[in-house]
N, C-alpha and C positions, 0 to 999 in steps of 0.2 A: 489451314494451309493458306499462305499469302497468295493473293491474286498476281497474275503475271503483269509486268509493267506495261503500260500503254504507250504507243508511239507519241500520241498527242500530248502526253504529260512530260516528255523527255526534253530537257534543255539542249541536249546534244542535237536533236533533230530540228529544234527551232533555230539554232545557230546554223546548222548545215543548210537547211532550206532557205534561210535568210541570205546566206553567203551566195548560194546559187542565184537567187533573185537579184542580188546586188550586182553580181558579175554580168548577168543578162542586161541589167539597166545601164551599166557602164559601156557595154559593147557599142551601141549606136553613138554614144558621146565621144568615144575614143577612136572610132573608125575614121572620121575625117582627119584625125591627126596621124593615122598610120601606126597606132599603138595598140598593143594588147593590154589587158589589165596588169599582168605582171611587169610589162615594160613601163607602164605608167607609174607603178610604184617605184621602179628604179629611178625614173626621171624625177619623181617627187623628192627623192633623197638627194639627188644631184642639184636640183633647183634650190634646195635649202642650203647646201654647201657643196660647191664644185671642188674638184681635185681631191676626191677621197680615194682611199685604197679599196681594192675588191673586198678585203677583210672588213673594213669599216661598213661598207654598203651591206655586206652579208649580215653583219651584226644588227644593223638597223632593221633589216627586212626579216631577220630570223631565217635566213636561207644559207645553205652550205654552198661552197664554191662550185660544186658539180651541178647545182641547179642555177646558180647565178651566172656562171660563165657563158652558157649559150644565150642567155638574155642580153648580156653585154655585147656578145658577137653580133647578134641581130641588130641591136641599136647602133653599133659601130658601122655595120654594112649599110644601115639606113641613113648614115651621115650625122647622127645626133651626138656622137661622142667618140672620143679616142681613148685608147689604152696604151700606156707606156710603162716600161720597167722603171722602177725607182733608181735614181742616180746614186743615192747613198746605199740602198739595199736592193739588189736586183731581184730578190725574192718577192718584193712587193710590186704590185701592178697598180699604177695610179690611173684613175678614170677622170677625164675632163670632158666637159660639154664643149661641143663645137658652137659656132655662132647660130647654126640651124637649130641645135638642140636648146640653146638659150632662148631663141625666138619662140620656140614651141611653147614655152611657159605662158606666154601671153595668150595663145590660142586655148590653153587648157584652163585659164583663169576662171572661166564660167562653169566649169564642170561641177564643182561642189554645190553651186546654186541650183543648177539644173537637176542635180540628183536629189537635193533637198525638196524641190518642187515636185518631182516624180513621187517622192515618198509622202508628200503632203505634210511635211514636218518643218517646224521652225528650227533655226540654228541652235537655240538653247536646248531643245529636246534631243537633237542629234549629238550635241556636245555632251550632254549628261549621259546618254547611252554609251557613247564611246569611252568616257571615263569609267563608267561602271564596268564595261567589258574589260578594259585594261586592268582594273583593280582585280577582277575575278581571275583573269589570266595570271597576274602576278602571284595571287594566292596559290594557284595550282603549281606554279613553278616553285614557290617557297615550300610547299608541301612535298616536294620531291618528285613531282611528275615531270616527265620529259618534255612537256609543252614548252615551246619557245626557246629551247636550247639549241645553240648553233653547233654543228658538228665541226670538229677541228681537223 
């Protein structure tokens, strides 16, 4: 009879516990900016390319609109972005950074370095881990798993 799986041997638990530790590490870094971790992710997407639709942001973050819309509302209330219906297609909602939202990117610029220091890891090590995780995620998606699929 095979032995029961051990928690300590499970990739899922390593990923789960790492994610929680990572979120806890981000909290004090994001607090001075007035952002939560999910809000930070939204801002990262917009700092890369302003003026995206809610759908585009959701695709990048692998979030459905029911999860994303409350995040956008809080960021809009905080003065970091605006949401407007598309002129050519009113079903689309375009998200634009305000000047305050754009300026926040400068304050956030040191967060990746601070996080790397907290982990005691060099940029190359973190980059390699990130690429490996993305490769494994993509393989799960290709295998037909529901991971990373955006609900429409």
